[in-house]
Backbone bond lengths (Angstrom), bond angles and torsions (degrees), N, CA, C in turn:
res aa  C-N    CA-C-N  psi(-1)  N-CA   C-N-CA  omega(-1)  CA-C   N-CA-C  phi
1 M - - - 1.490 - - 1.640 98.93 -
2 N 1.338 111.22 132.02 1.438 121.48 175.56 1.398 116.62 -84.61
3 E 1.387 118.99 175.66 1.537 119.26 -173.85 1.527 105.61 -68.04
4 F 1.318 126.00 -39.89 1.430 126.44 179.23 1.441 109.98 -54.94
5 Q 1.350 119.17 -53.65 1.543 120.61 -173.20 1.499 108.18 -60.76
6 A 1.312 114.51 -43.17 1.478 115.16 -178.09 1.533 112.97 -64.19
7 T 1.282 117.86 -41.12 1.534 119.04 174.95 1.482 110.58 -63.30
8 T 1.318 122.26 -42.09 1.405 125.05 174.65 1.592 113.80 -56.62
9 V 1.358 114.66 -45.80 1.399 118.29 176.00 1.495 112.70 -62.88
10 L 1.357 120.09 -40.11 1.398 123.50 177.69 1.539 111.85 -60.96
11 V 1.299 115.96 -51.23 1.504 125.12 178.98 1.542 108.60 -53.29
12 A 1.402 114.07 -50.89 1.476 119.10 -179.35 1.573 110.58 -57.33
13 L 1.316 115.48 -46.43 1.477 115.92 -177.56 1.466 111.38 -70.83
14 F 1.372 122.01 -26.07 1.346 123.24 176.91 1.542 110.78 -69.28
15 A 1.301 111.81 -39.37 1.497 118.22 178.48 1.432 109.88 -64.90
16 L 1.200 123.63 -45.97 1.399 125.41 178.83 1.537 114.52 -67.71
17 R 1.330 116.93 -32.98 1.440 119.09 -176.66 1.599 106.34 -81.85
18 C 1.269 117.76 -34.18 1.537 116.34 -171.49 1.567 114.76 -115.97
19 I 1.324 119.02 -52.41 1.344 125.65 178.61 1.484 119.36 -63.21
20 A 1.303 117.04 -45.38 1.466 123.05 -176.93 1.479 110.34 -63.08
21 P 1.341 124.41 -46.57 1.446 119.73 179.71 1.496 113.44 -63.96
22 M 1.378 117.22 -29.13 1.519 122.89 -179.50 1.491 109.61 -67.93
23 V 1.460 114.25 -44.83 1.369 119.00 177.63 1.536 111.60 -66.00
24 L 1.299 122.56 -40.34 1.458 127.87 -178.54 1.515 104.55 -64.35
25 M 1.279 121.67 -38.71 1.548 121.75 -178.77 1.481 109.65 -70.01
26 A 1.394 116.28 -35.69 1.475 117.83 175.80 1.478 115.06 -64.88
27 V 1.243 113.03 -38.41 1.599 124.00 179.38 1.510 102.69 -63.64
28 I 1.305 121.58 -54.05 1.375 127.72 -172.24 1.549 107.75 -61.33
29 G 1.415 118.23 -44.86 1.520 123.22 175.05 1.427 111.13 -54.39
30 Y 1.300 113.01 -54.76 1.580 119.89 -178.09 1.472 107.31 -54.52
31 G 1.332 119.06 -48.25 1.484 114.59 -176.41 1.521 114.11 -70.27
32 M 1.260 122.22 -30.84 1.453 125.69 171.97 1.525 109.32 -65.93
33 K 1.323 123.32 -42.17 1.515 118.22 173.91 1.482 114.67 -61.82
34 R 1.302 114.41 -37.26 1.489 117.52 -179.92 1.560 106.06 -64.64
35 L 1.255 118.11 -46.09 1.584 122.67 -175.26 1.434 108.13 -68.35
36 V 1.387 124.96 -33.45 1.521 122.08 177.97 1.535 104.41 -75.48
37 A 1.250 125.01 -40.38 1.501 123.97 174.23 1.510 112.20 -57.89
38 H 1.297 119.82 -39.58 1.425 124.56 178.36 1.614 108.35 -66.94
39 W 1.318 116.71 -43.42 1.462 116.21 178.24 1.578 112.06 -68.74
40 E 1.298 117.67 -41.69 1.457 119.33 179.26 1.687 110.26 -60.25
41 A 1.353 108.08 -39.43 1.600 108.93 -179.09 1.615 108.81 -72.91
42 E 1.289 117.36 -31.29 1.368 120.15 176.93 1.591 113.93 -66.43
43 E 1.329 110.76 -40.40 1.537 122.80 176.81 1.497 109.22 -68.76
44 A 1.295 123.29 -39.71 1.487 124.40 176.58 1.393 110.56 -72.27
45 G 1.300 122.03 -28.61 1.434 121.81 -172.46 1.517 113.22 -68.05
46 Q 1.265 116.56 -107.21 1.429 124.49 -173.12 1.551 110.63 -96.32
47 P 1.386 119.29 152.14 1.377 121.54 174.40 1.576 108.44 -58.07
48 H 1.314 114.91 166.68 1.443 121.30 177.89 1.534 109.75 -68.05
49 P 1.236 113.39 137.99 1.602 119.44 -179.30 1.486 102.26 -73.27
50 H 1.256 129.71 -31.95 1.457 126.85 177.36 1.436 111.49 -114.93
51 P 1.346 113.16 114.14 1.378 120.09 -178.99 1.605 108.92 -68.22
52 T 1.340 107.31 147.47 1.547 110.69 177.29 1.471 114.71 -72.38
53 I 1.295 116.35 140.51 1.533 121.18 -177.73 1.430 108.00 -107.13
54 P 1.267 125.48 116.66 1.537 123.02 176.43 1.461 109.99 -61.37
55 L 1.440 116.17 138.49 1.317 122.37 -177.69 1.519 104.15 -93.10
56 T 1.315 116.63 136.33 1.416 126.39 172.15 1.452 109.95 -123.98
57 L 1.428 116.12 150.78 1.411 117.87 168.38 1.404 113.15 -85.94
58 A 1.450 116.57 130.10 1.318 122.90 -178.76 1.498 112.34 -117.85
59 A 1.298 116.23 167.59 1.470 126.24 176.19 1.467 105.57 -64.23
60 P 1.380 117.62 150.76 1.412 123.52 170.46 1.533 117.93 -42.05
61 A 1.272 127.23 146.44 1.384 123.09 -178.47 1.487 113.67 -71.10
62 R 1.377 114.74 -33.21 1.385 117.65 -179.04 1.509 112.69 -96.86
63 P 1.204 125.50 123.41 1.470 124.98 -176.28 1.628 109.57 -73.89
64 A 1.305 110.98 153.71 1.387 116.51 175.41 1.492 114.70 -65.29
65 K 1.366 121.17 139.28 1.385 117.55 -175.97 1.565 107.39 -81.13
66 R 1.267 113.97 120.21 1.447 118.56 177.90 1.501 108.89 -133.43
67 A 1.369 121.22 98.89 1.376 123.41 175.98 1.439 114.87 -65.72
68 L 1.405 114.30 -46.55 1.535 121.16 -172.95 1.473 104.47 -128.41
69 P 1.342 116.93 148.93 1.400 122.79 169.31 1.550 114.00 -62.87
70 C 1.316 119.91 156.36 1.494 118.05 -169.38 1.499 108.01 -72.00
71 W 1.368 123.30 -27.72 1.387 120.56 -173.33 1.681 108.24 -71.96
72 L 1.352 112.91 -27.29 1.383 112.66 172.87 1.549 118.10 -78.80
73 V 1.424 112.75 -31.77 1.486 120.79 168.39 1.488 114.06 -62.70
74 K 1.292 116.60 -41.30 1.591 124.18 178.28 1.574 109.98 -81.76
75 N 1.342 117.26 -11.05 1.532 118.31 -171.69 1.470 113.37 52.17
76 C 1.303 117.31 52.91 1.381 117.43 179.43 1.552 113.18 -84.21
77 D 1.366 114.49 145.33 1.414 122.27 -178.32 1.574 113.57 -66.52
78 P 1.345 125.63 167.36 1.349 122.70 -179.34 1.532 115.29 -66.98
79 Q 1.382 115.32 -30.09 1.348 115.21 179.53 1.524 114.46 -75.47
80 T 1.256 119.91 -29.93 1.453 124.23 175.30 1.593 104.77 -71.40
81 R 1.156 125.50 -39.83 1.464 132.62 -178.29 1.478 109.11 -56.40
82 E 1.410 114.43 -45.29 1.515 123.01 -174.03 1.619 108.96 -57.46
83 G 1.461 115.73 -38.97 1.391 122.28 -173.80 1.553 111.02 -93.58
84 C 1.250 118.66 -0.05 1.464 122.43 -173.54 1.565 107.26 -87.23
85 P 1.339 115.87 130.02 1.559 117.15 174.56 1.485 112.43 -70.89
86 A 1.439 125.65 -22.43 1.268 123.48 175.29 1.534 114.22 -69.43
87 Y 1.339 114.81 -36.81 1.417 118.54 175.15 1.510 114.77 -68.91
88 A 1.360 113.49 -31.17 1.477 117.05 176.45 1.570 109.98 -72.24
89 N 1.385 122.43 -27.59 1.389 121.44 -174.68 1.523 105.40 -125.57
90 P 1.316 120.19 74.32 1.407 120.84 -176.83 1.509 117.44 -62.75
91 S 1.285 117.33 -18.13 1.507 120.85 177.46 1.529 113.82 -74.25
92 L 1.288 114.08 -18.49 1.413 117.92 178.93 1.558 114.38 -95.97
93 A 1.326 118.68 153.16 1.398 116.12 175.14 1.564 111.75 -69.26
94 C 1.265 117.62 144.59 1.460 122.66 -170.96 1.523 115.27 -52.29
95 W 1.362 112.87 -40.89 1.528 114.61 175.50 1.534 113.29 -72.33
96 V 1.253 118.83 -27.43 1.479 122.25 176.61 1.459 111.53 -68.99
97 A 1.294 112.70 -38.72 1.587 116.43 179.91 1.593 106.31 -73.80
98 R 1.239 119.55 -37.00 1.438 121.11 173.05 1.530 110.29 -63.77
99 L 1.189 120.82 -50.99 1.555 123.90 176.30 1.535 110.28 -54.42
100 R 1.371 121.41 -43.00 1.440 120.83 -179.35 1.585 110.93 -70.35
101 A 1.244 116.96 -36.29 1.389 121.59 179.28 1.441 116.97 -75.10
102 D 1.332 117.55 -45.52 1.556 121.95 -179.51 1.442 116.32 -98.52
103 G 1.406 119.11 -13.01 1.366 123.61 -176.18 1.458 115.34 79.82
104 Q 1.391 121.79 8.84 1.491 123.75 -179.86 1.548 101.90 -163.73
105 V 1.331 108.29 160.53 1.477 114.93 173.98 1.503 108.29 -101.37
106 T 1.210 116.75 132.41 1.558 127.91 -165.59 1.531 102.09 -81.51
107 A 1.272 116.31 159.49 1.452 127.79 -178.13 1.562 106.84 -65.59
108 R 1.307 114.06 -31.27 1.425 119.57 177.87 1.545 109.56 -66.85
109 C 1.201 123.05 -28.10 1.467 125.19 -178.47 1.541 108.24 -90.48
110 T 1.293 127.09 -26.70 1.325 126.00 -179.35 1.638 111.98 -79.05
111 G 1.348 113.78 -15.69 1.419 114.82 168.60 1.510 118.50 -98.14
112 C 1.377 113.80 7.65 1.459 118.03 -176.31 1.531 105.76 -87.73
113 E 1.421 113.63 151.59 1.376 121.88 173.71 1.579 115.59 -62.69
114 L 1.272 116.83 -35.89 1.568 120.32 178.83 1.483 107.29 -66.99
115 Y 1.279 121.10 -40.67 1.475 119.74 179.30 1.492 113.86 -66.98
116 S 1.408 115.67 -53.20 1.421 114.34 179.79 1.484 112.99 -69.58
117 G 1.303 127.70 -22.55 1.370 126.34 166.89 1.457 115.70 -65.17
118 A 1.302 117.10 -41.30 1.435 118.86 176.98 1.474 117.45 -74.72
119 T 1.276 118.02 -29.81 1.490 122.20 172.27 1.489 110.79 -66.96
120 A 1.378 115.28 -38.55 1.444 118.43 -179.95 1.424 113.98 -63.01
121 L 1.425 116.60 -40.92 1.521 123.01 -179.84 1.466 106.81 -65.74
122 A 1.408 122.30 -42.06 1.386 125.17 -176.92 1.484 113.45 -62.40
123 A 1.440 117.72 -32.04 1.389 123.95 -174.15 1.562 107.82 -85.72
124 G 1.353 119.97 -8.14 1.339 125.30 174.96 1.594 114.97 92.00
125 D 1.348 118.59 20.81 1.344 123.30 175.75 1.443 115.10 -83.60
């Protein structure tokens, strides 16, 4: 290899190592400025054709299968029913009413078929 070829190789490697990344960054910067200018012009132009819809958390689409209320399944007497939060809120699942009233689900609820069936539906089984 003669001196000219060695110099050419060194200049080419220097260009690859230093100049090429700078040129690439300049091209990316120019492209990003054009993209931002396009977005700003689009935003200043017309209102959005699709209005934003606020997202809300909703109840599961499929309701829990409850054939009978828990006080009938457990065969509770009328005195027990009167003090029961599930009897006072029949639209809620019994264990949900108990959770809201007491702040926790009791061990009696976790062993119940209504609770285990509802949690299995919520888990997707």
